[in-house]
C-alpha positions in Angstrom: 0.0 0.0 0.0 1.0 3.6 -0.6 -0.5 6.0 2.0 -0.5 9.8 1.9 -0.7 11.7 5.2 -1.5 15.4 5.4 -0.3 17.1 8.5 2.3 14.4 8.9 4.7 16.3 11.1 2.2 17.1 13.9 1.2 15.4 17.1 -0.9 12.7 15.6 1.0 12.6 12.3 4.3 11.6 13.8 2.6 8.9 15.9 0.8 7.5 12.8 4.1 7.4 10.9 5.7 5.4 13.7 2.8 2.9 13.5 3.1 2.7 9.7 6.8 2.0 9.9 6.0 -1.4 11.4 2.9 -2.1 9.3 3.7 -4.9 6.8 0.8 -4.0 4.5 2.3 -0.5 3.8 5.2 -0.1 1.4 5.5 3.6 1.1 4.2 6.7 2.9 4.1 10.3 1.6 4.3 12.8 4.4 2.8 16.2 3.5 3.7 19.2 5.6 4.0 23.0 5.1 7.7 22.8 6.2 9.9 19.8 5.2 11.5 18.3 8.3 15.1 17.2 8.6 14.3 14.0 10.4 14.1 10.7 8.4 11.5 8.1 9.1 11.1 4.6 7.7 9.2 4.3 4.4 8.4 8.1 4.5 9.0 10.5 1.6 8.5 14.1 2.7 6.7 16.5 0.4 6.4 20.2 1.3 2.8 21.1 0.4 0.1 23.4 1.7 -3.5 22.1 1.6 -4.6 25.6 0.7 -2.4 26.0 -2.5 -0.8 22.8 -3.6 -1.9 20.6 -6.5 -3.1 17.9 -4.2 -4.6 15.6 -6.8 -1.2 15.2 -8.4 0.3 14.3 -5.1 -2.5 11.8 -4.2 -2.5 10.1 -7.6 -1.6 6.4 -7.2 -2.2 6.4 -3.4 -4.3 3.6 -1.8 -5.4 5.8 1.0 -5.2 9.5 2.1 -5.2 10.2 5.8 -6.2 13.9 6.3 -4.7 15.2 9.6 -3.7 18.8 8.6 -5.4 21.3 10.9 -4.5 24.6 12.6 -5.3 25.3 16.2 -3.6 28.8 16.2 -3.8 31.7 15.4 -6.9 31.9 17.4 -7.0 35.6 16.9 -7.2 35.3 13.1 -10.3 33.3 12.1 -9.7 33.9 8.4 -6.5 31.9 8.4 -8.1 29.1 10.4 -11.1 29.0 8.0 -8.9 28.9 5.0 -6.8 26.0 6.2 -9.2 24.0 8.3 -12.4 24.2 6.3 -11.5 25.3 2.7 -8.2 23.2 2.9 -10.2 20.2 3.9 -12.6 20.7 1.0 -9.6 20.8 -1.3 -8.3 17.6 0.2 -11.6 15.8 -0.3 -12.0 17.1 -3.9 -8.5 15.9 -4.7 -9.1 12.5 -3.3 -12.0 12.2 -5.7 -10.2 13.7 -8.6 -7.2 11.3 -8.1 -9.4 8.3 -7.7 -8.0 7.3 -4.3 -10.0 4.4 -3.0 -9.9 5.3 0.7 -10.0 8.5 2.8 -9.5 8.7 6.6 -10.3 12.0 8.2 -9.4 13.3 11.7 -12.6 14.7 13.0 -12.9 15.2 16.8 -15.0 15.1 19.9 -15.3 18.8 19.3 -17.6 18.1 16.3 -20.3 16.8 18.6 -23.3 18.9 19.6 -23.8 19.5 23.4 -24.5 16.2 25.2 -24.6 14.2 28.4 -21.8 13.9 30.9 -23.5 11.1 32.9 -23.5 8.6 30.1 -21.6 7.8 26.9 -22.9 8.5 23.5 -22.1 6.6 20.3 -21.2 7.9 16.8 -24.9 8.6 16.0 -24.9 11.7 18.3 -25.4 14.9 16.2 -22.3 16.7 15.0 -23.3 20.4 14.9 -20.4 21.5 17.1 -20.5 24.1 19.9 -21.4 27.5 18.5 -19.1 29.6 20.7 -16.0 27.5 19.9 -14.3 28.2 16.6 -12.6 24.8 16.7 -15.9 23.0 17.1 -17.6 25.1 14.4 -14.9 24.2 12.0 -14.9 20.5 12.8 -18.7 20.4 12.4 -18.4 22.3 9.1 -16.0 19.7 7.8 -18.2 16.9 8.8 -20.9 18.4 6.5 -18.3 18.6 3.7 -17.5 14.9 4.3 -21.2 14.0 4.2 -21.4 15.6 0.8 -18.2 13.9 -0.4 -19.5 10.5 0.7 -22.8 11.1 -1.2 -21.0 12.2 -4.4 -18.2 9.5 -4.2 -19.9 6.3 -3.1 -17.0 4.2 -4.4 -14.6 5.8 -1.9 -14.3 4.1 1.5 -14.6 6.9 4.1 -13.6 6.7 7.7 -13.9 9.6 10.1 -12.2 9.2 13.5 -13.4 11.4 16.4 -10.7 11.3 19.1 -10.7 12.9 22.5 -7.9 15.3 23.5 -4.6 13.8 22.3 -1.4 14.0 24.4 2.1 12.7 24.4 5.4 13.8 25.8 7.0 14.6 22.4 4.2 17.0 21.6 4.7 19.0 24.8 6.4 22.0 23.1 3.6 22.4 20.6 0.7 21.9 23.0 2.2 24.3 25.4 2.6 26.9 22.6 -1.0 26.4 21.5 -2.7 26.4 24.8 -0.5 27.9 27.6 1.7 30.4 25.8 5.2 31.7 26.6 4.4 33.3 30.0 4.1 30.0 31.8 7.4 29.2 33.6 8.4 25.6 32.9 9.5 24.8 36.5 5.9 25.5 37.6 4.6 22.6 35.4 5.4 20.1 38.2 2.8 17.9 39.8 4.1 18.8 43.3 3.4 22.4 42.6 -0.2 21.9 41.5 -2.0 21.7 44.8 -5.6 22.1 43.5 -7.7 21.4 40.5 -11.0 23.1 39.6 -14.2 21.2 40.2 -17.1 22.6 38.2 -20.4 21.2 37.0 -19.8 19.4 33.7 -16.1 20.1 33.7 -14.8 16.7 32.7 -13.2 15.5 29.5 -11.6 12.5 27.8 -8.2 12.0 26.4 -6.1 9.5 24.5 -2.4 9.0 24.1 -1.1 10.1 20.7 0.5 6.7 20.0 -2.9 5.1 20.6 -4.6 7.6 18.4 -1.9 6.9 15.7 -2.7 3.2 16.0 -6.4 3.9 15.4 -5.6 5.9 12.3 -3.2 3.1 11.1 -5.9 0.5 11.5 -8.5 2.6 9.7 -6.1 3.2 6.8 -5.1 -0.4 6.2 -8.3 -2.1 7.1 -11.8 -2.2 5.5 -13.8 -0.3 8.1 -16.1 2.5 7.1 -18.0 5.2 9.0 -17.3 7.1 12.2 -15.4 5.9 15.3 -15.0 7.5 18.7 -11.5 7.2 20.1 -10.9 7.7 23.8 -9.1 6.0 26.7 -10.2 5.6 30.3 -10.6 7.1 32.8 -12.8 10.1 32.2 -10.7 13.1 33.5 -13.1 14.7 36.0 -11.9 16.7 39.1 -11.5 13.5 41.2 -9.4 11.7 38.5 -7.3 14.8 37.9 -6.7 15.1 41.6 -5.6 11.5 41.9 -3.3 11.8 39.0 -1.7 15.0 40.1 -1.8 14.6 43.8 -4.0 17.7 44.0 -7.2 18.6 45.9 -10.4 19.4 43.9 -11.8 22.8 44.7 -15.3 23.9 43.7 -15.4 26.8 41.3 -18.1 28.3 39.1 -17.8 27.5 35.4 -18.6 31.1 34.6 -15.6 32.3 36.6 -13.3 30.0 34.6 -14.7 31.2 31.3 -14.4 34.9 32.4 -10.8 34.3 33.4 -10.0 32.7 30.1 -11.8 35.5 28.2 -10.0 38.3 29.9 -6.5 36.7 29.7 -7.1 35.8 26.0 -8.2 39.3 25.1 -5.1 40.7 26.9 -2.9 38.2 24.9 -1.6 36.7 28.2 -2.4 33.2 27.0 -3.6 31.7 23.6 -6.7 29.7 24.7 -9.9 31.4 23.6 -12.9 31.1 26.0 -14.7 29.0 23.5 -12.5 26.1 24.6 -14.0 26.3 28.1 -17.4 26.1 26.5 -16.4 23.1 24.4 -15.1 21.3 27.5 -18.3 21.9 29.4 -20.6 21.1 26.5 -19.3 18.1 24.5 -20.6 14.6 25.5 -18.7 11.7 26.9 -18.0 9.3 24.0 -18.4 5.5 23.9 -15.5 3.9 22.0 -17.0 0.5 21.8 -17.2 0.5 18.0 -13.5 1.3 17.6 -12.7 -1.6 19.9 -14.9 -4.1 18.1 -14.7 -3.1 14.4 -11.2 -1.6 14.3 -9.7 -4.0 16.9 -8.4 -1.0 18.6 -7.4 -0.9 22.3 -5.4 1.9 24.0 -2.2 0.9 25.7 -2.1 4.0 27.8 -4.6 5.5 30.2 -6.0 9.0 29.8 -4.4 10.0 33.1 -1.1 8.5 32.1 -1.1 10.5 28.8 -1.9 13.8 30.7 0.9 13.2 33.3 3.3 12.4 30.5 2.4 15.6 28.7 2.9 17.8 31.8 6.3 16.1 32.6 7.2 16.9 29.0 6.3 20.5 29.4 8.4 20.8 32.5 11.5 19.2 31.0 11.1 20.9 27.6 10.4 17.7 25.6 10.0 18.0 21.9 10.4 16.1 18.6 12.4 16.6 15.4 9.7 18.1 13.1 9.0 21.8 12.7 5.6 21.9 14.6 6.9 19.9 17.5 10.3 21.5 18.0 10.9 23.8 20.9 12.6 26.3 18.6 9.2 26.8 16.8 8.5 29.6 19.3 11.8 31.3 18.7 14.7 31.8 21.1 13.4 32.0 24.6 10.0 31.8 22.9 10.4 35.4 21.9 8.7 34.7 18.6 5.4 34.0 20.3 5.6 37.3 22.2 6.5 39.4 19.2 3.7 38.1 17.0 1.2 38.3 19.8 0.2 35.3 22.0 -2.4 33.4 20.0 -1.5 35.3 16.9 0.8 32.9 15.0 0.4 29.4 13.5 
């Protein structure tokens, strides 16, 4: 098999490439990224390409499967850039898959695509995917789900898989995730479990996570197998205040969700941190997912717990862990992370 991966140098992309390296059904991988990395990976040919401008059909021609991972989280203060890459870029990817006659497409959707739902039970893949109106990430994920619905209708011969993972963590992605969600003003020594005495406990503030290598394994299985449709991808346990307190050795403290959102809103508007308040809305609103279908039809089973993945990420932030691709390198933020400050926190890709 020949597999093309867009967004191959990111958090999930690098984990997928590691999984494909040991996959006997795969002979060659084309890794697409805006910036060609210096690192070499087994079976991988790097191609510098932007989903907004490149001739994607030419790149995809002859592939057995395209895995579409390319997505921007930042710049949160520039919605036009995010829309152009995330929504319009995805539309170009889907069109190119059809034009090139690629027989299979695997798309990285998200728990963020789901409409508001329950926190006291799990929902399956039939739950509506209209997103969360106040969260740009969720709106764009929902918009791309509609584009994919149209593509499936117009291209019935193409096998389409959409994976909807929970939050995705690993140590090697610590530099990128810190840049996207914490910003340059957070001192690394403070990201230490012994220095986190409390965690917020608010109504509906709980979320799911999955280790990046486990997410990569789910994408590998989707790419090389014959499954179709949507699959939730999340590990146990659910990360509520009690689970977070246990993992971090911290005490849950009751807070009002409105206060958390107000703090995020003010600090985001002042460019003190890059996380828009809509992310709080998303965390409070999205339902808990049931991953039974991924386990039974993909044969997927996570090897890491959600709490283990989170602790690994925090330890990576404290120690400055990174990976040898442009998005995951520490130097992506500039010397002493000055680049993040000069362009405005939340104002650069």
